[in-house]
C-alpha positions, -999 to 999 in steps of 0.1 A, spaced: -616 18 -426 -594 47 -415 -603 38 -379 -589 3 -383 -558 16 -400 -552 40 -370 -558 11 -346 -534 -11 -365 -507 16 -365 -512 22 -328 -510 -15 -320 -480 -20 -343 -461 7 -326 -469 -6 -291 -460 -42 -301 -426 -30 -315 -418 -10 -284 -430 -35 -258 -400 -50 -240 -397 -87 -245 -374 -114 -256 -376 -105 -293 -365 -69 -286 -337 -82 -263 -326 -105 -292 -326 -76 -316 -304 -56 -291 -280 -85 -288 -278 -91 -326 -273 -54 -334 -245 -51 -308 -229 -84 -320 -233 -80 -358 -242 -45 -366 -273 -30 -381 -268 -44 -416 -271 -80 -405 -298 -73 -380 -321 -51 -401 -336 -81 -421 -349 -94 -387 -377 -68 -388 -396 -92 -411 -397 -119 -383 -431 -108 -370 -445 -108 -405 -432 -144 -410 -440 -158 -376 -474 -142 -371 -490 -160 -401 -489 -194 -384 -498 -179 -350 -529 -163 -365 -539 -196 -382 -534 -215 -349 -552 -188 -329 -582 -184 -352 -587 -221 -361 -573 -243 -334 -566 -224 -301 -601 -228 -288 -598 -266 -293 -564 -270 -277 -561 -281 -240 -553 -254 -215 -518 -268 -209 -507 -259 -244 -499 -224 -234 -477 -238 -206 -459 -260 -232 -454 -230 -254 -440 -209 -225 -417 -237 -215 -403 -241 -250 -400 -203 -254 -381 -202 -220 -357 -229 -231 -350 -211 -264 -346 -177 -247 -320 -193 -224 -302 -208 -254 -301 -174 -270 -289 -159 -237 -261 -184 -236 -250 -174 -271 -251 -137 -260 -230 -144 -230 -205 -163 -251 -203 -132 -274 -199 -111 -243 -170 -132 -232 -153 -130 -266 -165 -95 -273 -150 -78 -304 -163 -43 -315 -186 -46 -345 -169 -41 -379 -197 -33 -403 -195 -57 -432 -219 -66 -460 -248 -87 -449 -242 -125 -449 -257 -153 -430 -289 -134 -426 -311 -164 -432 -300 -181 -400 -304 -148 -381 -339 -143 -395 -348 -179 -388 -337 -175 -351 -357 -142 -349 -388 -160 -363 -383 -189 -338 -381 -164 -309 -414 -149 -319 -430 -183 -326 -421 -197 -291 -432 -165 -273 -468 -167 -260 -472 -130 -265 -482 -131 -302 -507 -160 -295 -524 -140 -267 -522 -108 -287 -539 -122 -318 -565 -142 -299 -575 -115 -274 -568 -82 -291 -560 -80 -328 -578 -108 -346 -601 -83 -364 -573 -57 -369 -552 -77 -395 -543 -46 -415 -512 -35 -434 -509 -5 -410 -499 -29 -381 -471 -46 -400 -458 -15 -417 -457 3 -384 -440 -26 -365 -413 -31 -392 -406 7 -395 -404 10 -357 -381 -20 -353 -359 -7 -381 -357 26 -363 -349 7 -330 -321 -12 -348 -306 20 -364 -308 39 -331 -290 10 -313 -264 7 -341 -253 43 -331 -241 29 -298 -209 19 -316 -199 56 -313 -201 53 -275 -171 29 -275 -165 -8 -270 -170 -7 -232 -206 7 -237 -213 -19 -263 -200 -47 -241 -221 -34 -212 -253 -32 -234 -246 -67 -248 -244 -80 -212 -277 -63 -203 -294 -79 -233 -280 -113 -223 -294 -108 -188 -327 -98 -203 -329 -129 -225 -320 -151 -195 -346 -134 -174 -373 -138 -200 -363 -175 -204 -364 -182 -167 -397 -163 -163 -413 -184 -191 -399 -216 -177 -413 -209 -142 -446 -196 -155 -450 -228 -175 -448 -249 -144 
């Protein structure tokens, strides 16, 4: 049992730190809205992985091969949509003024959608972690993502130019992930 917990913690940390469109989205949201509004998004993998696991364990073997391509294409389009929003925020950049959390449901919904349309969780659960569905994985991924958000929120002390630059980089990363997924789906 301890072995599985250690494996879950290791995979959870690796999943949280692996660069991808979800992490780029968290960067953009932290820079745009601050850590208080972004922190609830750490629950997105917990919410989005449940349907992924069900699909993987029950249906994936019965789906046609082209399904992963459709998923990549939809994920690519959604990542480009998020990139466009990030570039609009870059154009109209205002330094974050921390305020009480509000509108978190829409942000969490978008974060869940990013993860649902990303082929990574489907591949991860079907090829690697099906048998490692343990609390250690989710506790580790959420704690690591929270630390990532808090670390990123400290960038406000570096000044508005640095935040604007980082926001531009996260927009480029989202656009790159979207374009990559679109092309890999074809």
